[in-house]
DOBANU-37886 format. One record per residue (C-alpha): residue in three letters; y, z negated, x negated. Coordinates in Angstrom, 2 decimals. Layout:
BEGIN
@residuo ALA | yy Y | zz Z | xx X;
...
END
This chain:
BEGIN
@residuo MET | yy 0.00 | zz 0.02 | xx -0.05;
@residuo THR | yy 3.50 | zz 0.98 | xx -1.33;
@residuo ILE | yy 5.92 | zz -1.94 | xx -1.44;
@residuo SER | yy 9.51 | zz -1.06 | xx -1.57;
@residuo ARG | yy 11.88 | zz -2.29 | xx -4.44;
@residuo SER | yy 14.05 | zz -4.05 | xx -2.06;
@residuo TYR | yy 11.10 | zz -5.92 | xx -0.59;
@residuo GLN | yy 10.07 | zz -6.90 | xx -4.09;
@residuo SER | yy 13.39 | zz -8.29 | xx -4.67;
@residuo ILE | yy 13.12 | zz -10.35 | xx -1.63;
@residuo VAL | yy 9.77 | zz -11.81 | xx -2.71;
@residuo LEU | yy 11.00 | zz -12.53 | xx -6.14;
@residuo LEU | yy 14.02 | zz -14.35 | xx -4.75;
@residuo PHE | yy 11.87 | zz -16.27 | xx -2.43;
@residuo VAL | yy 9.41 | zz -17.32 | xx -5.02;
@residuo SER | yy 12.10 | zz -18.45 | xx -7.34;
@residuo ARG | yy 13.75 | zz -20.61 | xx -4.74;
@residuo LEU | yy 10.18 | zz -22.11 | xx -3.81;
@residuo SER | yy 9.57 | zz -22.70 | xx -7.60;
@residuo ALA | yy 13.37 | zz -24.14 | xx -8.14;
@residuo ALA | yy 12.71 | zz -26.58 | xx -5.27;
@residuo ALA | yy 9.37 | zz -27.67 | xx -6.71;
@residuo PHE | yy 10.76 | zz -28.31 | xx -10.27;
@residuo THR | yy 14.48 | zz -29.35 | xx -9.58;
@residuo PRO | yy 14.92 | zz -32.32 | xx -11.73;
@residuo SER | yy 16.83 | zz -35.67 | xx -10.90;
@residuo LEU | yy 20.36 | zz -35.59 | xx -11.89;
@residuo ALA | yy 19.66 | zz -38.81 | xx -13.92;
@residuo LEU | yy 17.38 | zz -36.71 | xx -16.28;
@residuo SER | yy 18.79 | zz -35.45 | xx -19.70;
@residuo THR | yy 19.75 | zz -31.91 | xx -20.36;
@residuo SER | yy 16.64 | zz -31.44 | xx -22.42;
@residuo VAL | yy 14.34 | zz -32.31 | xx -19.46;
@residuo THR | yy 16.40 | zz -29.91 | xx -17.15;
@residuo HIS | yy 15.96 | zz -27.06 | xx -19.78;
@residuo HIS | yy 12.24 | zz -27.92 | xx -19.82;
@residuo CYS | yy 12.10 | zz -27.59 | xx -16.05;
@residuo ASN | yy 13.84 | zz -24.20 | xx -16.13;
@residuo SER | yy 11.43 | zz -22.85 | xx -18.53;
@residuo ILE | yy 8.55 | zz -24.03 | xx -16.33;
@residuo ARG | yy 10.13 | zz -22.28 | xx -13.36;
@residuo SER | yy 10.56 | zz -19.02 | xx -15.36;
@residuo SER | yy 7.00 | zz -19.18 | xx -16.58;
@residuo SER | yy 5.59 | zz -19.77 | xx -13.04;
@residuo GLN | yy 7.40 | zz -16.88 | xx -11.54;
@residuo LEU | yy 6.10 | zz -14.48 | xx -14.27;
@residuo ARG | yy 2.53 | zz -15.61 | xx -13.98;
@residuo LEU | yy 2.67 | zz -15.15 | xx -10.11;
@residuo PHE | yy 3.02 | zz -11.40 | xx -10.91;
@residuo GLY | yy 0.16 | zz -11.38 | xx -13.50;
@residuo SER | yy 2.28 | zz -10.48 | xx -16.65;
@residuo SER | yy 0.42 | zz -11.42 | xx -19.70;
@residuo ARG | yy 2.86 | zz -10.34 | xx -22.25;
@residuo PHE | yy 5.08 | zz -13.19 | xx -21.24;
@residuo ARG | yy 2.42 | zz -15.69 | xx -21.89;
@residuo LYS | yy 2.13 | zz -14.31 | xx -25.35;
@residuo LYS | yy 5.83 | zz -14.75 | xx -25.83;
@residuo ASP | yy 5.60 | zz -18.28 | xx -24.61;
@residuo LYS | yy 2.93 | zz -18.98 | xx -27.31;
@residuo GLN | yy 4.90 | zz -17.24 | xx -29.99;
@residuo LEU | yy 7.79 | zz -19.47 | xx -29.06;
@residuo ASP | yy 5.65 | zz -22.43 | xx -29.27;
@residuo HIS | yy 4.40 | zz -21.52 | xx -32.55;
@residuo GLN | yy 8.02 | zz -20.87 | xx -33.66;
@residuo MET | yy 8.94 | zz -24.45 | xx -32.58;
@residuo GLU | yy 6.08 | zz -26.00 | xx -34.19;
@residuo SER | yy 6.80 | zz -24.15 | xx -37.47;
@residuo ALA | yy 10.45 | zz -25.31 | xx -37.40;
@residuo ALA | yy 9.27 | zz -28.87 | xx -36.80;
@residuo ASP | yy 6.95 | zz -28.68 | xx -39.75;
@residuo VAL | yy 9.85 | zz -27.43 | xx -42.06;
@residuo ALA | yy 11.98 | zz -30.27 | xx -41.02;
@residuo THR | yy 9.26 | zz -32.81 | xx -41.60;
@residuo GLN | yy 8.70 | zz -31.35 | xx -44.93;
@residuo LYS | yy 12.39 | zz -31.32 | xx -45.84;
@residuo MET | yy 12.58 | zz -35.11 | xx -44.80;
@residuo ALA | yy 9.57 | zz -35.91 | xx -46.86;
@residuo GLN | yy 11.31 | zz -34.36 | xx -49.98;
@residuo LEU | yy 14.32 | zz -36.51 | xx -49.63;
@residuo ASP | yy 14.58 | zz -39.64 | xx -51.76;
@residuo LEU | yy 15.82 | zz -42.23 | xx -49.15;
@residuo SER | yy 15.12 | zz -45.33 | xx -51.38;
@residuo LEU | yy 18.95 | zz -45.92 | xx -51.83;
@residuo ILE | yy 19.59 | zz -46.14 | xx -48.12;
@residuo LYS | yy 16.31 | zz -47.83 | xx -46.62;
@residuo LYS | yy 17.72 | zz -51.27 | xx -47.04;
@residuo PHE | yy 20.20 | zz -50.36 | xx -44.22;
@residuo ALA | yy 17.30 | zz -50.35 | xx -41.67;
@residuo HIS | yy 16.78 | zz -54.03 | xx -42.29;
@residuo LYS | yy 19.09 | zz -56.50 | xx -40.47;
@residuo ASN | yy 19.78 | zz -58.41 | xx -43.85;
@residuo GLY | yy 20.07 | zz -55.23 | xx -45.90;
@residuo ASP | yy 23.98 | zz -55.28 | xx -45.83;
@residuo ALA | yy 25.80 | zz -58.03 | xx -44.08;
@residuo LEU | yy 29.15 | zz -56.27 | xx -43.64;
@residuo PHE | yy 27.85 | zz -53.04 | xx -42.37;
@residuo GLY | yy 25.14 | zz -54.83 | xx -40.29;
@residuo TYR | yy 27.93 | zz -56.80 | xx -38.60;
@residuo ILE | yy 29.77 | zz -53.41 | xx -37.82;
@residuo GLU | yy 26.52 | zz -52.08 | xx -36.27;
@residuo GLU | yy 26.01 | zz -55.06 | xx -34.10;
@residuo CYS | yy 29.81 | zz -54.76 | xx -32.81;
@residuo GLN | yy 29.25 | zz -51.06 | xx -32.03;
@residuo VAL | yy 26.07 | zz -51.68 | xx -29.97;
@residuo ASP | yy 27.93 | zz -54.47 | xx -28.12;
@residuo ASP | yy 31.00 | zz -52.31 | xx -27.38;
@residuo PRO | yy 30.60 | zz -51.01 | xx -23.80;
@residuo ASN | yy 33.06 | zz -48.08 | xx -24.64;
@residuo ASN | yy 30.66 | zz -46.60 | xx -27.14;
@residuo LYS | yy 27.13 | zz -47.78 | xx -26.05;
@residuo GLY | yy 25.55 | zz -47.72 | xx -29.57;
@residuo SER | yy 26.92 | zz -44.61 | xx -30.95;
@residuo PHE | yy 29.63 | zz -44.10 | xx -33.60;
@residuo GLY | yy 30.21 | zz -40.62 | xx -32.24;
@residuo ARG | yy 32.65 | zz -38.52 | xx -34.44;
@residuo PHE | yy 33.04 | zz -40.72 | xx -37.50;
@residuo LEU | yy 35.94 | zz -40.80 | xx -40.02;
@residuo ASP | yy 35.40 | zz -42.57 | xx -43.36;
@residuo ALA | yy 39.14 | zz -42.95 | xx -44.27;
@residuo GLY | yy 38.37 | zz -43.86 | xx -48.05;
@residuo THR | yy 34.89 | zz -42.88 | xx -48.80;
@residuo GLY | yy 32.67 | zz -43.68 | xx -51.59;
@residuo SER | yy 29.12 | zz -43.78 | xx -52.54;
@residuo HIS | yy 28.22 | zz -47.16 | xx -50.75;
@residuo SER | yy 29.84 | zz -46.05 | xx -47.34;
@residuo LEU | yy 28.32 | zz -42.64 | xx -47.68;
@residuo ARG | yy 24.78 | zz -44.00 | xx -48.10;
@residuo TRP | yy 25.24 | zz -46.27 | xx -45.05;
@residuo MET | yy 26.37 | zz -43.18 | xx -43.04;
@residuo ALA | yy 23.26 | zz -41.43 | xx -44.24;
@residuo SER | yy 21.20 | zz -44.24 | xx -42.92;
@residuo ILE | yy 22.69 | zz -43.98 | xx -39.55;
@residuo LEU | yy 21.90 | zz -40.16 | xx -39.53;
@residuo HIS | yy 18.42 | zz -40.86 | xx -40.66;
@residuo ARG | yy 17.99 | zz -44.17 | xx -38.65;
@residuo ASP | yy 15.08 | zz -42.78 | xx -36.44;
@residuo HIS | yy 13.02 | zz -41.93 | xx -39.54;
@residuo LEU | yy 13.99 | zz -45.02 | xx -41.40;
@residuo LEU | yy 13.04 | zz -47.45 | xx -38.59;
@residuo ALA | yy 9.63 | zz -45.29 | xx -38.02;
@residuo ASN | yy 8.77 | zz -46.26 | xx -41.60;
@residuo THR | yy 10.00 | zz -49.79 | xx -41.58;
@residuo SER | yy 8.41 | zz -50.90 | xx -38.27;
@residuo ASN | yy 6.91 | zz -53.90 | xx -39.97;
@residuo ASN | yy 10.33 | zz -55.45 | xx -39.90;
@residuo GLY | yy 10.03 | zz -56.10 | xx -36.23;
@residuo ALA | yy 12.89 | zz -58.20 | xx -34.98;
@residuo LEU | yy 14.52 | zz -57.89 | xx -38.44;
@residuo SER | yy 15.14 | zz -54.27 | xx -37.97;
@residuo SER | yy 18.64 | zz -52.58 | xx -37.71;
@residuo PRO | yy 19.54 | zz -51.31 | xx -34.29;
@residuo ASN | yy 18.85 | zz -47.70 | xx -33.51;
@residuo ILE | yy 22.37 | zz -46.59 | xx -33.73;
@residuo SER | yy 23.58 | zz -43.06 | xx -33.88;
@residuo MET | yy 26.40 | zz -40.90 | xx -35.19;
@residuo ASP | yy 27.43 | zz -37.23 | xx -34.12;
@residuo SER | yy 29.22 | zz -36.16 | xx -37.23;
@residuo PHE | yy 31.26 | zz -37.52 | xx -40.20;
@residuo THR | yy 34.36 | zz -36.67 | xx -42.03;
@residuo ALA | yy 34.95 | zz -38.45 | xx -45.41;
@residuo ILE | yy 38.14 | zz -38.51 | xx -47.15;
@residuo THR | yy 39.12 | zz -39.35 | xx -50.86;
@residuo ALA | yy 42.29 | zz -38.98 | xx -52.92;
@residuo ASP | yy 40.20 | zz -38.40 | xx -56.11;
@residuo GLU | yy 38.68 | zz -35.08 | xx -56.94;
@residuo ASN | yy 35.91 | zz -36.73 | xx -59.03;
@residuo MET | yy 34.90 | zz -38.93 | xx -56.12;
@residuo ARG | yy 34.83 | zz -35.98 | xx -53.79;
@residuo ARG | yy 32.47 | zz -34.23 | xx -55.96;
@residuo ARG | yy 30.21 | zz -37.19 | xx -56.49;
@residuo VAL | yy 30.04 | zz -37.89 | xx -52.65;
@residuo PHE | yy 29.56 | zz -34.28 | xx -51.85;
@residuo ASN | yy 26.57 | zz -34.12 | xx -54.31;
@residuo GLU | yy 25.09 | zz -37.27 | xx -52.85;
@residuo ALA | yy 25.47 | zz -35.98 | xx -49.32;
@residuo LYS | yy 23.48 | zz -33.09 | xx -50.38;
@residuo GLU | yy 20.84 | zz -35.24 | xx -52.04;
@residuo LEU | yy 20.64 | zz -37.46 | xx -48.86;
@residuo GLY | yy 20.17 | zz -34.55 | xx -46.58;
@residuo ILE | yy 23.37 | zz -35.02 | xx -44.60;
@residuo ALA | yy 25.74 | zz -32.23 | xx -46.06;
@residuo ASP | yy 25.31 | zz -30.13 | xx -42.80;
@residuo LYS | yy 26.29 | zz -33.28 | xx -40.71;
@residuo GLY | yy 30.02 | zz -33.39 | xx -41.93;
@residuo ASP | yy 32.58 | zz -32.69 | xx -44.49;
@residuo VAL | yy 33.89 | zz -34.32 | xx -47.80;
@residuo ILE | yy 37.67 | zz -33.84 | xx -48.07;
@residuo ILE | yy 40.16 | zz -34.51 | xx -50.80;
@residuo GLY | yy 43.58 | zz -35.65 | xx -49.33;
@residuo ASN | yy 46.18 | zz -38.34 | xx -49.38;
@residuo TRP | yy 47.15 | zz -40.31 | xx -46.27;
@residuo ASN | yy 50.85 | zz -40.73 | xx -47.34;
@residuo GLU | yy 51.58 | zz -37.08 | xx -46.46;
@residuo GLY | yy 53.79 | zz -36.64 | xx -43.54;
@residuo VAL | yy 54.69 | zz -40.18 | xx -43.05;
@residuo GLY | yy 58.41 | zz -40.96 | xx -42.61;
@residuo LYS | yy 60.23 | zz -43.92 | xx -44.05;
@residuo ASP | yy 60.35 | zz -45.60 | xx -40.66;
@residuo GLY | yy 56.49 | zz -45.25 | xx -40.33;
@residuo THR | yy 56.40 | zz -42.28 | xx -38.03;
@residuo VAL | yy 53.83 | zz -39.47 | xx -38.50;
@residuo GLU | yy 55.50 | zz -36.18 | xx -38.68;
@residuo PHE | yy 52.76 | zz -33.90 | xx -37.33;
@residuo GLY | yy 53.99 | zz -30.28 | xx -36.97;
@residuo ALA | yy 56.61 | zz -30.54 | xx -39.66;
@residuo SER | yy 54.57 | zz -30.77 | xx -42.69;
@residuo ASP | yy 56.40 | zz -31.54 | xx -46.00;
@residuo THR | yy 53.61 | zz -29.92 | xx -48.06;
@residuo SER | yy 54.67 | zz -27.26 | xx -50.64;
@residuo ASP | yy 52.63 | zz -24.53 | xx -48.97;
@residuo GLY | yy 53.63 | zz -25.46 | xx -45.43;
@residuo SER | yy 50.03 | zz -26.34 | xx -44.55;
@residuo LYS | yy 49.16 | zz -28.85 | xx -41.85;
@residuo LEU | yy 48.97 | zz -32.55 | xx -42.71;
@residuo LEU | yy 45.51 | zz -34.06 | xx -43.50;
@residuo LEU | yy 43.38 | zz -34.02 | xx -40.31;
@residuo GLU | yy 46.19 | zz -32.90 | xx -38.16;
@residuo GLY | yy 45.07 | zz -32.38 | xx -34.45;
@residuo GLN | yy 41.77 | zz -34.19 | xx -34.94;
@residuo GLN | yy 40.53 | zz -37.38 | xx -33.40;
@residuo PHE | yy 37.46 | zz -39.53 | xx -34.08;
@residuo ASP | yy 35.56 | zz -42.09 | xx -32.02;
@residuo THR | yy 35.32 | zz -44.40 | xx -34.99;
@residuo ILE | yy 37.27 | zz -44.81 | xx -38.21;
@residuo LEU | yy 36.19 | zz -46.95 | xx -41.21;
@residuo ALA | yy 38.56 | zz -48.12 | xx -43.78;
@residuo ASP | yy 36.15 | zz -49.57 | xx -46.48;
@residuo TYR | yy 38.28 | zz -51.51 | xx -49.08;
@residuo LEU | yy 40.89 | zz -48.65 | xx -48.39;
@residuo VAL | yy 43.86 | zz -50.92 | xx -48.16;
@residuo GLY | yy 43.13 | zz -52.46 | xx -51.66;
@residuo ALA | yy 42.65 | zz -49.03 | xx -53.18;
@residuo ILE | yy 45.82 | zz -47.63 | xx -52.05;
@residuo ASP | yy 48.00 | zz -49.11 | xx -54.80;
@residuo GLY | yy 46.07 | zz -46.91 | xx -57.12;
@residuo PHE | yy 46.97 | zz -43.79 | xx -55.36;
@residuo SER | yy 49.87 | zz -44.22 | xx -53.19;
@residuo PRO | yy 51.83 | zz -47.46 | xx -54.19;
@residuo TYR | yy 53.83 | zz -49.30 | xx -51.61;
@residuo PHE | yy 52.18 | zz -47.19 | xx -48.74;
@residuo GLN | yy 49.88 | zz -50.14 | xx -47.58;
@residuo ASP | yy 52.06 | zz -51.31 | xx -44.79;
@residuo LEU | yy 51.91 | zz -47.80 | xx -43.10;
@residuo ILE | yy 48.45 | zz -46.94 | xx -43.52;
@residuo PHE | yy 47.32 | zz -47.92 | xx -40.02;
@residuo ASN | yy 50.23 | zz -46.09 | xx -38.39;
@residuo ARG | yy 48.73 | zz -42.88 | xx -40.25;
@residuo LEU | yy 45.23 | zz -43.41 | xx -38.92;
@residuo VAL | yy 45.96 | zz -44.48 | xx -35.31;
@residuo PRO | yy 46.76 | zz -40.87 | xx -34.17;
@residuo HIS | yy 43.27 | zz -39.89 | xx -35.40;
@residuo LEU | yy 41.54 | zz -42.72 | xx -33.32;
@residuo ALA | yy 40.57 | zz -41.61 | xx -29.83;
@residuo PRO | yy 41.71 | zz -43.95 | xx -27.11;
@residuo GLY | yy 39.03 | zz -46.59 | xx -26.60;
@residuo GLY | yy 37.76 | zz -45.86 | xx -30.23;
@residuo ARG | yy 37.36 | zz -48.57 | xx -32.88;
@residuo LEU | yy 38.80 | zz -48.88 | xx -36.53;
@residuo TYR | yy 36.66 | zz -51.07 | xx -38.75;
@residuo VAL | yy 38.64 | zz -52.57 | xx -41.64;
@residuo ILE | yy 36.61 | zz -53.99 | xx -44.64;
@residuo GLY | yy 38.50 | zz -55.83 | xx -47.34;
@residuo LEU | yy 38.53 | zz -58.59 | xx -49.95;
@residuo GLN | yy 40.61 | zz -61.86 | xx -49.75;
@residuo PRO | yy 42.82 | zz -61.74 | xx -52.87;
@residuo ILE | yy 41.21 | zz -63.88 | xx -55.73;
@residuo PRO | yy 43.83 | zz -66.62 | xx -56.45;
@residuo ASP | yy 45.48 | zz -67.17 | xx -59.86;
@residuo SER | yy 43.55 | zz -70.49 | xx -60.42;
@residuo VAL | yy 41.36 | zz -72.94 | xx -58.60;
@residuo ASN | yy 40.39 | zz -76.54 | xx -59.57;
@residuo SER | yy 36.66 | zz -75.80 | xx -59.61;
@residuo PRO | yy 34.07 | zz -74.19 | xx -61.88;
@residuo ALA | yy 34.83 | zz -70.93 | xx -59.94;
@residuo ASN | yy 38.25 | zz -70.84 | xx -62.04;
@residuo ILE | yy 36.15 | zz -68.73 | xx -64.48;
@residuo MET | yy 36.38 | zz -65.81 | xx -62.01;
@residuo CYS | yy 40.14 | zz -66.30 | xx -61.64;
@residuo LYS | yy 40.46 | zz -66.01 | xx -65.52;
@residuo ILE | yy 38.29 | zz -62.90 | xx -65.49;
@residuo ARG | yy 40.38 | zz -61.22 | xx -62.84;
@residuo ARG | yy 43.68 | zz -61.92 | xx -64.69;
@residuo VAL | yy 42.32 | zz -60.56 | xx -67.96;
@residuo ARG | yy 40.67 | zz -57.51 | xx -66.28;
@residuo ASP | yy 43.95 | zz -56.53 | xx -64.56;
@residuo ALA | yy 45.77 | zz -57.12 | xx -67.90;
@residuo CYS | yy 43.36 | zz -54.53 | xx -69.56;
@residuo ILE | yy 44.00 | zz -52.06 | xx -66.78;
@residuo LEU | yy 47.75 | zz -52.38 | xx -67.04;
@residuo LEU | yy 47.57 | zz -52.03 | xx -70.90;
@residuo ALA | yy 45.59 | zz -48.83 | xx -70.47;
@residuo ASN | yy 48.59 | zz -47.40 | xx -68.29;
@residuo HIS | yy 46.48 | zz -47.53 | xx -65.17;
@residuo ARG | yy 47.21 | zz -49.07 | xx -61.82;
@residuo CYS | yy 45.13 | zz -52.15 | xx -60.39;
@residuo TYR | yy 43.81 | zz -52.23 | xx -56.98;
@residuo ARG | yy 45.88 | zz -54.83 | xx -54.80;
@residuo GLU | yy 43.84 | zz -56.55 | xx -52.21;
@residuo TYR | yy 45.58 | zz -57.95 | xx -48.99;
@residuo PRO | yy 44.69 | zz -61.24 | xx -46.93;
@residuo LEU | yy 43.01 | zz -61.04 | xx -43.69;
@residuo ASP | yy 46.09 | zz -62.43 | xx -41.75;
@residuo TRP | yy 48.15 | zz -59.59 | xx -43.19;
@residuo ILE | yy 45.56 | zz -56.95 | xx -42.06;
@residuo GLU | yy 45.46 | zz -58.32 | xx -38.57;
@residuo ARG | yy 49.29 | zz -58.48 | xx -38.34;
@residuo HIS | yy 49.61 | zz -54.93 | xx -39.50;
@residuo LEU | yy 46.80 | zz -53.60 | xx -37.21;
@residuo ARG | yy 48.65 | zz -55.10 | xx -34.13;
@residuo LYS | yy 51.85 | zz -53.56 | xx -35.29;
@residuo SER | yy 50.44 | zz -50.21 | xx -35.38;
@residuo GLY | yy 49.36 | zz -50.46 | xx -31.49;
@residuo LEU | yy 45.82 | zz -51.58 | xx -31.91;
@residuo ASN | yy 44.14 | zz -54.60 | xx -30.34;
@residuo VAL | yy 42.27 | zz -57.00 | xx -32.82;
@residuo VAL | yy 38.94 | zz -57.42 | xx -31.13;
@residuo GLN | yy 37.30 | zz -59.96 | xx -33.63;
@residuo SER | yy 36.79 | zz -60.59 | xx -37.27;
@residuo ARG | yy 34.17 | zz -62.24 | xx -39.68;
@residuo THR | yy 34.45 | zz -63.51 | xx -43.28;
@residuo TYR | yy 31.63 | zz -63.43 | xx -45.71;
@residuo PRO | yy 31.98 | zz -65.89 | xx -48.83;
@residuo ILE | yy 31.41 | zz -64.26 | xx -52.07;
@residuo ARG | yy 28.72 | zz -65.66 | xx -54.43;
@residuo TYR | yy 29.17 | zz -64.57 | xx -58.17;
@residuo ASP | yy 26.33 | zz -64.90 | xx -60.76;
@residuo HIS | yy 26.68 | zz -64.03 | xx -64.43;
@residuo ALA | yy 25.75 | zz -60.30 | xx -64.09;
@residuo THR | yy 28.56 | zz -59.87 | xx -61.37;
@residuo MET | yy 31.00 | zz -61.35 | xx -63.55;
@residuo VAL | yy 30.03 | zz -59.32 | xx -66.61;
@residuo ARG | yy 30.38 | zz -56.24 | xx -64.61;
@residuo GLN | yy 34.17 | zz -57.07 | xx -64.07;
@residuo ILE | yy 34.58 | zz -57.90 | xx -67.81;
@residuo ASN | yy 33.14 | zz -54.60 | xx -68.53;
@residuo VAL | yy 35.83 | zz -52.94 | xx -66.46;
@residuo GLY | yy 38.31 | zz -54.53 | xx -69.05;
@residuo ARG | yy 36.17 | zz -53.30 | xx -71.95;
@residuo SER | yy 36.21 | zz -49.72 | xx -70.59;
@residuo LYS | yy 40.11 | zz -49.64 | xx -70.94;
@residuo LEU | yy 40.19 | zz -50.74 | xx -74.61;
@residuo LYS | yy 40.19 | zz -47.21 | xx -75.88;
@residuo LEU | yy 43.42 | zz -46.53 | xx -74.02;
@residuo PHE | yy 45.30 | zz -49.51 | xx -75.34;
@residuo PRO | yy 48.66 | zz -48.88 | xx -77.36;
@residuo THR | yy 47.18 | zz -50.09 | xx -80.74;
@residuo LYS | yy 43.91 | zz -50.58 | xx -82.17;
@residuo GLY | yy 45.00 | zz -54.24 | xx -83.20;
@residuo MET | yy 45.65 | zz -55.09 | xx -79.59;
@residuo ALA | yy 42.37 | zz -53.57 | xx -78.62;
@residuo ALA | yy 40.66 | zz -55.68 | xx -81.29;
@residuo GLU | yy 42.25 | zz -59.08 | xx -80.01;
@residuo MET | yy 41.29 | zz -58.16 | xx -76.55;
@residuo VAL | yy 37.73 | zz -57.72 | xx -77.55;
@residuo LYS | yy 37.60 | zz -61.39 | xx -78.63;
@residuo VAL | yy 39.04 | zz -62.51 | xx -75.34;
@residuo LEU | yy 36.55 | zz -60.78 | xx -73.43;
@residuo ASP | yy 33.52 | zz -61.89 | xx -75.35;
@residuo ASP | yy 34.72 | zz -65.44 | xx -74.89;
@residuo LEU | yy 34.91 | zz -64.89 | xx -71.28;
@residuo GLU | yy 31.37 | zz -63.59 | xx -71.13;
@residuo LYS | yy 30.20 | zz -66.64 | xx -72.86;
@residuo GLU | yy 32.11 | zz -68.91 | xx -70.73;
@residuo SER | yy 30.78 | zz -67.31 | xx -67.49;
@residuo LEU | yy 27.30 | zz -67.86 | xx -68.83;
@residuo GLU | yy 27.79 | zz -71.50 | xx -69.60;
@residuo VAL | yy 29.31 | zz -72.13 | xx -66.13;
@residuo THR | yy 26.61 | zz -70.29 | xx -64.07;
@residuo ARG | yy 23.82 | zz -72.07 | xx -66.08;
@residuo LYS | yy 25.28 | zz -75.40 | xx -64.59;
@residuo GLN | yy 25.05 | zz -74.31 | xx -61.07;
@residuo ALA | yy 21.84 | zz -75.01 | xx -59.24;
@residuo ASP | yy 21.35 | zz -71.41 | xx -58.17;
@residuo GLY | yy 23.32 | zz -69.78 | xx -60.99;
@residuo ARG | yy 26.15 | zz -68.76 | xx -58.82;
@residuo ILE | yy 29.65 | zz -69.82 | xx -58.09;
@residuo THR | yy 31.61 | zz -69.21 | xx -54.76;
@residuo LEU | yy 34.98 | zz -67.87 | xx -54.67;
@residuo GLY | yy 36.88 | zz -66.09 | xx -51.77;
@residuo TYR | yy 35.39 | zz -63.90 | xx -49.15;
@residuo ASP | yy 35.01 | zz -60.38 | xx -47.88;
@residuo TYR | yy 36.13 | zz -59.77 | xx -44.43;
@residuo VAL | yy 35.54 | zz -57.32 | xx -41.49;
@residuo VAL | yy 38.18 | zz -56.74 | xx -38.89;
@residuo VAL | yy 37.38 | zz -54.91 | xx -35.51;
@residuo ALA | yy 40.38 | zz -53.26 | xx -34.12;
@residuo GLU | yy 40.50 | zz -51.06 | xx -30.90;
@residuo ARG | yy 42.90 | zz -48.41 | xx -29.54;
@residuo PRO | yy 43.77 | zz -49.18 | xx -25.85;
@residuo VAL | yy 42.08 | zz -46.75 | xx -23.56;
@residuo ASP | yy 45.35 | zz -45.92 | xx -21.74;
@residuo SER | yy 47.32 | zz -45.25 | xx -25.02;
@residuo ASP | yy 48.91 | zz -41.92 | xx -25.53;
END
């Protein structure tokens, strides 16, 4: 019997609607489930008319998907994730662990950092970001941690900023080694561009020599991290510290969070065995200055909170973490001073400073040996959680 083409079209339409009714997913299901159901509908319609070539295409597609999955698994197996696996443990990093807890508890973000900006990047923050992007894999391989596992938190993409070209190359190369280079960008830039003397950000009126846009002009992020950024500014943009949050706020989406990690400044002296660290800090900074370099300048917690509020952000909460110094930690700071000796104005001055640094190393060993656990406590790191109001412009 001959069936007209119009009648065939009617039959096809009727079958497709029947199939759609049978397989229409709930609105609560994810997009991936909806796509799967659409595939089922298409496959069912085609099989009703006995077309075998479409079954072959389905098998080919399945094979391609399996091959792609195998390639992804092989690539993951080739990565050396030993430097980031500690972040999958709750006690792996106290400061970043606290940030993850705060993000999970934030009703606006529901456990995702979304579009992420690392405003002053370095190896440590990059490795933490890599642990977020590989969190599913890390948790699958640390299931024995149980309740001590870090939360299964996510990140859509990242942008990492540094003012130092050497740091940019180092971070970019490490991003490739950690398998996250395709998830974001590592950019060199300075936040002081485009900020007026009154603290206003002059977007659209760039003062750069080539007339290009300001750093990240027109871009916003769900989360911004300032990891020891304020303390490092003096080395790149002196006297800009009080304006850094004004510069960052336009890049923070309403309802988004800014996490500030900082170091409470080490005092000039204390009346305790911890005074050895005060002496080391003074001599280290003297070596930096004698080498004609600039020192980092840390700012106290109350200064940070005060300037966050001035920039229009709400300070949600903060936490401090006492710092414990052992002999090895102190020697690392002494070695910073030693690394500057070759840049001293005279060899005689450098030779005398060698004696001072050697004496400090001996004294630090004596002090730590007298402590029950070989460590002294002085000052603290802090994390401040600030949020941009949802109704802000």
